[in-house]
Structures are given as structure tokens and as C-alpha cells.
C-alpha atoms as one frame of an Amber mdcrd trajectory, in Angstrom:
protein
 -24.058  65.975-109.045 -23.415  69.636-108.442 -20.511  71.363-110.188 -18.682
  71.524-106.843 -18.388  68.098-105.332 -19.838  67.756-101.867 -19.515  64.874
 -99.448 -23.200  64.124-100.037 -22.564  63.756-103.803 -19.833  61.205-103.203
 -21.900  59.332-100.603 -24.879  59.197-102.960 -22.752  58.034-105.875 -21.265
  55.239-103.764 -24.746  54.273-102.564 -26.090  54.096-106.137 -23.050  52.069
-107.177 -23.864  49.656-104.361 -27.400  49.168-105.668 -26.126  48.607-109.193
 -23.558  46.027-108.059 -26.332  44.136-106.242 -28.279  43.933-109.503 -25.166
  42.772-111.365 -24.599  40.091-108.716 -28.125  38.749-109.288 -27.644  38.794
-113.058 -24.388  36.824-112.944 -25.927  34.304-110.542 -28.887  33.832-112.886
 -26.632  33.350-115.886 -24.437  30.883-113.931 -27.555  28.911-112.963 -28.616
  28.625-116.586 -25.289  27.664-118.186 -24.850  23.908-118.535 -21.036  23.988
-118.596 -19.801  23.641-115.000 -16.495  25.466-115.592 -18.168  28.489-117.151
 -20.819  28.467-114.435 -18.108  28.569-111.752 -16.334  31.454-113.480 -19.595
  33.405-113.648 -20.236  32.653-109.967 -16.795  34.005-109.065 -17.721  37.295
-110.736 -21.102  37.220-108.970 -19.404  36.765-105.598 -17.136  39.738-106.259
 -20.119  41.845-107.338 -21.936  40.999-104.088 -18.795  41.923-102.145 -18.552
  45.198-104.103 -22.163  46.012-103.281 -21.528  45.606 -99.569 -18.226  47.498
 -99.641 -19.713  50.403-101.591 -22.595  50.613 -99.134 -20.134  50.757 -96.215
 -18.057  53.391 -98.016 -21.144  55.472 -98.699 -22.099  55.368 -95.024 -18.545
  56.258 -93.984 -18.562  59.384 -96.137 -22.013  60.561 -95.077 -25.361  59.045
 -94.135 -27.746  59.148 -97.105 -31.501  58.905 -97.278 -32.270  56.404-100.078
 -35.692  57.936-100.694 -34.032  61.243-101.602 -31.638  59.807-104.182 -32.423
  59.526-107.882 -29.677  57.131-108.979 -30.875  57.255-112.575 -30.431  61.011
-112.691 -27.150  60.933-110.815 -25.521  58.218-112.935 -27.180  59.007-116.255
 -28.333  56.793-119.089 -25.826  54.082-118.218 -27.745  53.483-114.974 -31.050
  52.755-116.678 -29.469  50.528-119.332 -27.422  48.503-116.872 -30.219  48.252
-114.345 -32.609  47.025-117.045 -30.082  44.458-118.318 -29.285  43.164-114.841
 -32.953  42.894-113.851 -33.836  41.157-117.122 -31.165  38.518-116.573 -31.930
  38.107-112.873 -35.571  37.379-113.659 -34.943  35.224-116.738 -36.427  31.785
-117.028 -34.625  29.036-115.168 -34.186  27.145-118.421 -30.628  25.834-118.817
 -28.369  27.151-121.566 -26.025  24.889-123.497 -22.859  26.300-125.038 -24.504
  26.950-128.392 -27.263  28.922-126.716 -24.615  30.740-124.713 -22.918  31.770
-127.966 -26.292  33.089-129.139 -26.438  35.084-125.933 -22.949  36.549-126.329
 -24.516  39.981-126.545 -25.511  39.489-122.909 -21.939  38.655-121.965 -20.677
  41.586-123.973 -23.130  43.836-122.146 -21.702  42.580-118.853 -18.252  43.298
-120.210 -19.375  46.882-120.819 -20.720  47.008-117.266 -17.337  45.989-115.905
 -15.575  48.753-117.852 -18.194  51.273-116.745 -17.919  50.274-113.081 -14.157
  50.633-113.128 -14.382  54.025-114.845 -16.979  55.326-112.406 -14.924  54.198
-109.430 -11.817  55.898-110.829 -13.848  59.095-111.135 -14.974  58.681-107.531
 -11.339  58.470-106.395 -10.666  61.716-108.257 -13.783  63.240-106.680 -12.525
  62.323-103.225  -9.351  64.267-103.944 -11.311  67.293-105.219 -13.641  67.290
-102.225 -10.741  67.486 -99.813 -11.562  64.169 -98.198  -8.307  62.607 -97.082
  -9.527  59.069 -96.695  -6.849  56.631 -97.832  -8.928  53.639 -96.731 -11.774
  54.612 -99.052  -9.337  55.107-101.909  -7.703  51.714-101.249 -11.024  49.866
-101.200 -12.127  51.534-104.431  -8.815  50.582-106.050  -9.346  46.932-104.966
 -12.795  46.979-106.558 -11.306  48.388-109.765  -8.743  45.538-109.797 -11.606
  43.035-109.442 -13.497  44.687-112.301 -10.422  44.436-114.532 -10.149  40.727
-113.673 -13.857  40.270-114.485 -13.267  41.688-117.944 -10.487  39.146-118.524
 -12.678  36.273-117.293 -15.544  37.279-119.580 -13.161  37.644-122.520 -11.786
  34.152-121.810 -15.300  32.683-121.629 -16.237  34.402-124.874 -13.115  33.161
-126.668 -13.468  29.614-125.330 -17.121  29.302-126.315 -16.645  30.913-129.717
 -13.716  28.630-130.571 -15.541  25.562-129.259 -12.700  24.633-126.893 -15.108
  23.184-124.357
């Protein structure tokens, strides 16, 4: 982004965030499909559903700020190294084998869950920065700010769900 924030910068950032949330949705769905524990699968699906909703909301927000041409946006450059790492992780999980995971295998894959946990923190942080950017750009759009704040609340809840799954599996409470 340029040093002075333009409407196009904010629209592009929201658009890239939408693409990333779509990848995260697919990753959570894949993981939920492969976990054998029904309760954990349902929790992962609830996060997936929110991520899909976030993708759609961010796309709408992007369009409401300014129309963007996807072919002109380099999301990797705009969002930095975090973009490539998260995109790679999400794609890897989304295209994983359909083989089921039992709880012991899930514990072995805790690094994947922890990576998702990092994604949730990153998403919330980036959206907070977008709210601040909206203020700096002079855009007085309370609806955009409210929707971003709702997404941040969801991301915070996702972190708590993932932490609960991690604790439950590690302690063998299921």
C-alpha cells in the first residue's frame, strides 16, 4: 500500500482478505471432514461457516469502498509474507487426502491447528488495521466499521474454539 492510504488501497486489502478467508474456509472444511470425532468436526465446521461468511462480507465491503480489478491486484505483495504462508497452509489442507483422522492423529497434527490459530490472530489484527485505515482515509462509513468489528469478534471466538479443541484432545477428555 502507498504511504498515504487511498480508497483503492482499502478496497484491495478487503478484496485480498476475502480471498484468504475463502481459502481458510476450505481448509477448515477439509479438516472437519477428516476428523473422526463428531463434536470436534462440528466445531471446525462452525469456524468454516464463519470463514465463508467473512469471505462474502469482505468482498461486499471491498466493492462498497471501490470497484477493484482482481487481475491488477498482487495480494501477496500487498499483505506480505503472511499471505503466502497462510495461503499455502490453507491450500495444503484443502487438498489433503480424504483419509480420516482419529484423535491421536489429530494431536500429531496440532501444528496445523496452531497454524490456524495464528491465522485467526492475524485476520483480527489485519481487520483492526483496516478500521484504522478507514479513519485515516477520511471514509466515514460506520457500516463498514461495524461489519469489520463483527468479523473480529468471530475471529476471537475462533481462537477460543481452537484452544478448547487443542486442550481437550491433548488431555484426552474425549
